VMD Tcl script that builds the backbone (N, CA, C; Angstrom):
set m [mol new atoms 204]
animate dup $m
set s [atomselect $m all]
$s set {name element resname resid chain x y z} {
  {N N UNK 1 A -29.713 31.009 119.954}
  {CA C UNK 1 A -28.719 31.787 119.829}
  {C C UNK 1 A -29.115 33.466 120.533}
  {N N UNK 2 A -27.950 33.731 120.996}
  {CA C UNK 2 A -28.701 34.962 121.716}
  {C C UNK 2 A -28.522 36.504 120.666}
  {N N UNK 3 A -29.053 37.275 120.779}
  {CA C UNK 3 A -28.573 38.538 120.302}
  {C C UNK 3 A -28.154 39.887 121.149}
  {N N UNK 4 A -27.843 40.433 120.322}
  {CA C UNK 4 A -26.953 41.517 121.489}
  {C C UNK 4 A -26.854 42.791 120.314}
  {N N UNK 5 A -26.710 44.017 121.018}
  {CA C UNK 5 A -27.060 45.116 120.264}
  {C C UNK 5 A -25.520 46.030 120.933}
  {N N UNK 6 A -24.827 46.019 120.154}
  {CA C UNK 6 A -23.240 46.844 120.069}
  {C C UNK 6 A -23.093 48.067 120.054}
  {N N UNK 7 A -22.010 48.976 120.847}
  {CA C UNK 7 A -21.521 50.788 120.617}
  {C C UNK 7 A -20.917 50.217 120.148}
  {N N UNK 8 A -19.971 50.942 119.003}
  {CA C UNK 8 A -19.046 51.241 118.551}
  {C C UNK 8 A -18.374 52.781 118.725}
  {N N UNK 9 A -17.484 53.277 119.560}
  {CA C UNK 9 A -17.252 54.101 119.169}
  {C C UNK 9 A -14.851 54.716 118.805}
  {N N UNK 10 A -14.538 55.505 118.311}
  {CA C UNK 10 A -13.538 55.668 117.803}
  {C C UNK 10 A -12.417 56.394 118.755}
  {N N UNK 11 A -11.362 56.320 118.934}
  {CA C UNK 11 A -10.039 56.625 120.197}
  {C C UNK 11 A -9.453 56.522 119.256}
  {N N UNK 12 A -8.744 57.381 120.025}
  {CA C UNK 12 A -6.572 57.706 119.848}
  {C C UNK 12 A -6.314 57.866 121.291}
  {N N UNK 13 A -6.014 56.648 120.849}
  {CA C UNK 13 A -4.332 56.904 122.248}
  {C C UNK 13 A -3.455 57.295 121.955}
  {N N UNK 14 A -2.298 57.368 123.037}
  {CA C UNK 14 A -0.458 58.474 122.591}
  {C C UNK 14 A -0.245 57.892 123.840}
  {N N UNK 15 A 1.211 57.463 123.210}
  {CA C UNK 15 A 2.605 56.717 123.840}
  {C C UNK 15 A 3.420 57.052 123.705}
  {N N UNK 16 A 4.610 57.546 124.262}
  {CA C UNK 16 A 5.833 57.651 124.188}
  {C C UNK 16 A 6.281 55.871 123.896}
  {N N UNK 17 A 5.992 55.941 124.640}
  {CA C UNK 17 A 6.970 53.520 124.428}
  {C C UNK 17 A 6.234 52.841 123.734}
  {N N UNK 18 A 5.158 52.825 123.156}
  {CA C UNK 18 A 4.980 51.762 122.034}
  {C C UNK 18 A 3.299 51.925 122.068}
  {N N UNK 19 A 3.103 51.541 120.630}
  {CA C UNK 19 A 1.951 50.800 120.066}
  {C C UNK 19 A 0.973 50.420 121.081}
  {N N UNK 20 A 1.410 48.990 121.246}
  {CA C UNK 20 A 0.880 48.383 122.414}
  {C C UNK 20 A 0.263 49.300 123.113}
  {N N UNK 21 A 0.595 50.112 124.253}
  {CA C UNK 21 A 0.619 51.101 125.124}
  {C C UNK 21 A -0.180 51.931 124.690}
  {N N UNK 22 A -0.534 52.951 123.511}
  {CA C UNK 22 A -0.804 53.521 123.602}
  {C C UNK 22 A -2.379 53.036 123.094}
  {N N UNK 23 A -2.514 52.267 122.388}
  {CA C UNK 23 A -3.871 50.996 122.420}
  {C C UNK 23 A -4.501 50.841 123.932}
  {N N UNK 24 A -3.390 50.073 124.761}
  {CA C UNK 24 A -4.124 50.433 125.897}
  {C C UNK 24 A -4.839 51.175 126.629}
  {N N UNK 25 A -3.455 52.897 127.006}
  {CA C UNK 25 A -4.299 53.929 127.505}
  {C C UNK 25 A -5.428 53.805 126.676}
  {N N UNK 26 A -5.744 53.907 125.605}
  {CA C UNK 26 A -7.349 54.500 124.636}
  {C C UNK 26 A -8.528 53.531 125.416}
  {N N UNK 27 A -7.743 52.329 125.438}
  {CA C UNK 27 A -9.394 50.943 126.286}
  {C C UNK 27 A -9.162 52.042 127.933}
  {N N UNK 28 A -8.131 52.011 128.256}
  {CA C UNK 28 A -9.102 52.062 129.752}
  {C C UNK 28 A -9.437 53.249 129.904}
  {N N UNK 29 A -9.238 54.596 129.249}
  {CA C UNK 29 A -9.590 56.088 129.044}
  {C C UNK 29 A -11.225 55.918 128.365}
  {N N UNK 30 A -12.063 55.198 127.867}
  {CA C UNK 30 A -13.194 54.626 127.287}
  {C C UNK 30 A -13.214 54.646 128.343}
  {N N UNK 31 A -13.085 52.648 128.594}
  {CA C UNK 31 A -14.315 51.710 129.382}
  {C C UNK 31 A -14.727 53.038 130.962}
  {N N UNK 32 A -14.334 53.903 131.000}
  {CA C UNK 32 A -14.727 54.502 131.856}
  {C C UNK 32 A -15.714 55.516 131.434}
  {N N UNK 33 A -16.100 55.771 130.284}
  {CA C UNK 33 A -17.239 56.573 129.770}
  {C C UNK 33 A -18.246 55.522 129.368}
  {N N UNK 34 A -18.199 54.199 128.670}
  {CA C UNK 34 A -18.776 53.629 127.987}
  {C C UNK 34 A -18.956 52.517 128.404}
  {N N UNK 35 A -18.376 52.051 129.653}
  {CA C UNK 35 A -18.518 51.225 129.742}
  {C C UNK 35 A -17.016 49.901 129.702}
  {N N UNK 36 A -17.687 48.600 129.855}
  {CA C UNK 36 A -17.145 47.171 129.913}
  {C C UNK 36 A -16.423 47.193 128.360}
  {N N UNK 37 A -15.188 47.341 127.595}
  {CA C UNK 37 A -14.814 47.351 126.310}
  {C C UNK 37 A -14.864 45.808 125.637}
  {N N UNK 38 A -15.606 45.003 124.489}
  {CA C UNK 38 A -15.563 43.990 125.237}
  {C C UNK 38 A -14.837 43.158 123.691}
  {N N UNK 39 A -14.370 44.508 122.400}
  {CA C UNK 39 A -13.668 44.114 121.343}
  {C C UNK 39 A -13.285 45.531 121.559}
  {N N UNK 40 A -12.151 45.421 120.158}
  {CA C UNK 40 A -11.545 46.834 120.033}
  {C C UNK 40 A -10.954 46.316 118.143}
  {N N UNK 41 A -10.882 47.176 117.243}
  {CA C UNK 41 A -9.574 46.713 116.464}
  {C C UNK 41 A -8.622 48.150 115.844}
  {N N UNK 42 A -7.569 47.943 115.663}
  {CA C UNK 42 A -7.320 49.132 115.376}
  {C C UNK 42 A -7.396 49.536 113.901}
  {N N UNK 43 A -7.009 50.732 113.634}
  {CA C UNK 43 A -7.853 51.263 112.519}
  {C C UNK 43 A -6.512 52.573 111.574}
  {N N UNK 44 A -5.644 53.187 112.919}
  {CA C UNK 44 A -4.669 53.666 112.296}
  {C C UNK 44 A -3.508 53.596 113.251}
  {N N UNK 45 A -2.566 53.505 112.546}
  {CA C UNK 45 A -0.957 54.094 113.454}
  {C C UNK 45 A -0.589 55.054 112.940}
  {N N UNK 46 A -0.023 55.563 113.880}
  {CA C UNK 46 A 0.821 57.190 113.411}
  {C C UNK 46 A 2.102 57.348 114.425}
  {N N UNK 47 A 3.191 57.688 114.373}
  {CA C UNK 47 A 4.004 58.257 114.838}
  {C C UNK 47 A 4.796 59.204 114.613}
  {N N UNK 48 A 5.482 59.998 115.639}
  {CA C UNK 48 A 6.405 61.136 115.586}
  {C C UNK 48 A 7.843 60.819 115.818}
  {N N UNK 49 A 8.665 60.875 114.597}
  {CA C UNK 49 A 10.169 60.960 114.928}
  {C C UNK 49 A 10.504 62.407 114.902}
  {N N UNK 50 A 11.891 61.926 115.633}
  {CA C UNK 50 A 12.482 62.886 116.027}
  {C C UNK 50 A 14.193 62.417 115.991}
  {N N UNK 51 A 15.264 63.010 115.387}
  {CA C UNK 51 A 16.054 62.375 115.010}
  {C C UNK 51 A 16.802 60.835 114.818}
  {N N UNK 52 A 15.556 60.515 113.839}
  {CA C UNK 52 A 15.184 59.126 113.203}
  {C C UNK 52 A 15.040 57.946 114.304}
  {N N UNK 53 A 14.300 58.342 114.820}
  {CA C UNK 53 A 14.055 57.409 116.175}
  {C C UNK 53 A 12.325 57.611 116.506}
  {N N UNK 54 A 11.806 56.818 116.302}
  {CA C UNK 54 A 10.550 56.917 117.103}
  {C C UNK 54 A 10.046 57.575 118.651}
  {N N UNK 55 A 9.596 59.230 118.707}
  {CA C UNK 55 A 9.717 59.335 119.615}
  {C C UNK 55 A 7.964 59.403 121.026}
  {N N UNK 56 A 7.160 59.094 119.857}
  {CA C UNK 56 A 5.606 58.896 120.138}
  {C C UNK 56 A 4.600 57.685 118.922}
  {N N UNK 57 A 3.833 57.161 119.871}
  {CA C UNK 57 A 3.119 56.817 118.700}
  {C C UNK 57 A 1.788 57.187 118.720}
  {N N UNK 58 A 0.408 57.010 118.091}
  {CA C UNK 58 A -0.507 57.671 118.178}
  {C C UNK 58 A -1.341 56.204 117.290}
  {N N UNK 59 A -2.107 55.566 118.318}
  {CA C UNK 59 A -3.163 54.917 117.559}
  {C C UNK 59 A -4.346 54.716 117.349}
  {N N UNK 60 A -5.345 54.863 116.221}
  {CA C UNK 60 A -6.576 54.734 116.415}
  {C C UNK 60 A -7.109 53.527 116.328}
  {N N UNK 61 A -8.255 53.394 117.237}
  {CA C UNK 61 A -8.628 52.419 117.488}
  {C C UNK 61 A -10.634 52.337 116.852}
  {N N UNK 62 A -10.948 51.114 116.961}
  {CA C UNK 62 A -13.124 51.178 117.145}
  {C C UNK 62 A -13.353 50.350 118.562}
  {N N UNK 63 A -13.589 50.630 119.431}
  {CA C UNK 63 A -14.608 49.691 120.501}
  {C C UNK 63 A -15.216 49.816 120.557}
  {N N UNK 64 A -15.914 48.336 120.761}
  {CA C UNK 64 A -17.457 47.803 120.940}
  {C C UNK 64 A -17.532 47.762 122.063}
  {N N UNK 65 A -18.607 47.898 123.098}
  {CA C UNK 65 A -19.646 47.299 124.215}
  {C C UNK 65 A -20.895 46.930 123.927}
  {N N UNK 66 A -21.219 46.330 124.634}
  {CA C UNK 66 A -22.325 45.387 124.192}
  {C C UNK 66 A -23.650 46.765 125.144}
  {N N UNK 67 A -24.598 46.237 124.736}
  {CA C UNK 67 A -26.222 47.216 124.702}
  {C C UNK 67 A -26.730 45.685 126.311}
  {N N UNK 68 A -27.150 45.044 125.579}
  {CA C UNK 68 A -27.922 43.683 125.777}
  {C C UNK 68 A -27.030 42.686 125.633}
}
mol reanalyze $m
mol bondsrecalc $m
mol representation Tube
mol addrep $m
């Protein structure tokens, strides 16, 4: 069995389109700074409502990348 060491960071992405798009934006931005991301977990989902409709999504994730 191989042994690995991971780095875990918390990131918040936002999107006017969907929660999935907010996650995608967060992952794409973070991968440039921390390297290849191997996994993520959603820890919080928020949104802004305007006139009874969702107008913006914010999704906080924890993302992990492998050191070794």
